[in-house]
C-alpha positions as CSV (number, residue, x, y, z in Angstrom):
1,M,-35.4,-25.9,-16.1
2,A,-31.3,-27.5,-16.4
3,K,-32.3,-30.9,-15.7
4,N,-34.3,-31.4,-18.7
5,I,-31.7,-29.7,-21.1
6,K,-29.1,-32.0,-23.3
7,P,-25.5,-31.1,-23.4
8,P,-24.7,-29.1,-26.2
9,R,-23.0,-30.9,-29.3
10,M,-19.4,-29.3,-31.3
11,R,-17.9,-30.1,-34.5
12,I,-15.0,-29.5,-36.3
13,G,-13.1,-30.0,-39.2
14,R,-11.2,-32.7,-40.1
15,R,-8.2,-31.7,-42.9
16,I,-7.2,-28.4,-40.0
17,K,-3.1,-27.9,-41.1
18,K,-0.9,-25.9,-38.9
19,G,-1.2,-22.2,-39.4
20,E,-4.4,-21.9,-41.1
21,T,-8.3,-21.6,-39.8
22,F,-10.6,-24.1,-39.3
23,K,-14.8,-23.6,-38.6
24,V,-16.1,-24.7,-35.3
25,K,-20.0,-25.0,-35.2
26,V,-21.5,-25.7,-32.2
27,R,-25.1,-26.4,-31.4
28,F,-27.1,-26.0,-28.1
29,E,-30.4,-26.9,-27.2
30,H,-31.1,-24.6,-24.5
31,P,-34.5,-22.5,-24.5
32,S,-35.0,-18.4,-23.7
33,F,-37.6,-16.6,-22.5
34,T,-37.4,-13.3,-21.4
35,G,-40.4,-14.0,-19.4
36,L,-42.2,-11.4,-20.1
37,G,-45.9,-12.3,-20.8
38,Q,-50.0,-11.1,-20.3
39,V,-50.4,-12.8,-16.3
40,E,-54.2,-11.9,-16.5
41,P,-54.8,-10.5,-20.0
42,E,-58.7,-10.9,-19.5
43,T,-59.0,-8.3,-16.5
44,N,-55.0,-6.9,-16.4
45,P,-53.8,-6.4,-19.9
46,M,-50.5,-5.6,-19.2
47,F,-47.1,-7.5,-19.2
48,N,-45.1,-8.9,-16.6
49,R,-43.0,-11.5,-15.4
50,A,-45.3,-14.4,-15.9
51,V,-42.7,-17.0,-15.9
52,P,-39.0,-17.2,-14.5
53,V,-36.7,-15.7,-17.2
54,T,-33.5,-18.2,-18.9
55,F,-31.4,-17.8,-21.6
56,L,-27.3,-18.8,-22.3
57,R,-25.6,-15.5,-20.3
58,N,-22.0,-16.8,-21.3
59,M,-20.1,-18.3,-23.9
60,L,-16.2,-19.4,-23.2
61,V,-13.9,-20.7,-25.4
62,Y,-10.9,-22.6,-24.9
63,Y,-8.1,-23.7,-26.9
64,G,-6.3,-25.8,-25.0
65,D,-5.4,-24.0,-21.7
66,D,-5.8,-20.3,-23.4
67,L,-9.4,-18.9,-23.3
68,V,-9.4,-17.7,-26.3
69,S,-13.0,-16.6,-27.0
70,R,-15.7,-14.8,-25.0
71,F,-19.3,-13.9,-26.1
72,S,-21.9,-12.2,-23.9
73,M,-25.5,-12.8,-24.5
74,T,-28.8,-11.3,-23.6
75,S,-32.4,-12.4,-23.1
76,A,-33.1,-11.7,-27.0
77,I,-30.9,-15.0,-28.3
78,A,-32.9,-17.2,-29.9
79,D,-34.3,-20.9,-29.0
80,N,-31.7,-24.0,-29.7
81,P,-28.9,-21.2,-31.0
82,L,-26.4,-22.3,-33.0
83,F,-23.1,-20.8,-32.8
84,T,-20.0,-21.1,-35.8
85,F,-16.7,-20.0,-35.5
86,K,-13.2,-19.9,-36.4
87,L,-10.0,-20.4,-34.7
88,R,-6.4,-20.2,-36.2
89,A,-4.4,-24.0,-35.6
90,T,-1.6,-23.3,-33.6
91,K,-1.4,-26.3,-32.1
92,E,-3.1,-29.9,-31.2
93,A,-5.0,-29.3,-28.4
94,P,-8.6,-29.6,-27.3
95,V,-11.6,-26.9,-28.0
96,K,-13.7,-26.6,-25.4
97,V,-16.7,-24.5,-25.0
98,V,-18.6,-23.4,-21.7
99,F,-22.0,-22.1,-21.9
100,I,-23.2,-20.7,-18.4
101,D,-27.3,-19.4,-18.5
102,N,-28.2,-16.3,-15.9
103,N,-29.4,-18.9,-13.3
104,G,-25.1,-20.1,-13.1
105,E,-25.8,-23.7,-14.4
106,R,-22.7,-24.9,-16.6
107,W,-22.5,-27.0,-20.0
108,E,-19.8,-27.3,-22.1
109,T,-18.7,-29.9,-25.1
110,S,-15.3,-30.2,-26.2
111,G,-13.3,-31.6,-29.4
112,D,-9.8,-32.6,-30.7
113,V,-8.0,-30.8,-33.3
114,K,-5.8,-33.3,-34.8
115,L,-3.5,-31.4,-37.1
116,S,-2.9,-32.9,-40.8
């Protein structure tokens, strides 16, 4: 499954002043399956694990070398999520976002913060 997933994409504002907050948007085209489905709807209409479970479990946000935020998610997260959050501009440093799914697969994206 992980081989077909493209890396996440990030957008950071261009005019960032020291001490002000700036917006970060991260889009990740990742499927989310609870795994529940009817295996044999004709003979046994019960929900079982029909397909393997896959969903984003954690999102870690680093500003420079510091871990500034950690998001924990469940299988209820939507397919292809878009995350938007704000950070305070304290220095010129990269913002890195790391995604980890329930199978331990990792993806990351980063962007540089340039102060104006």
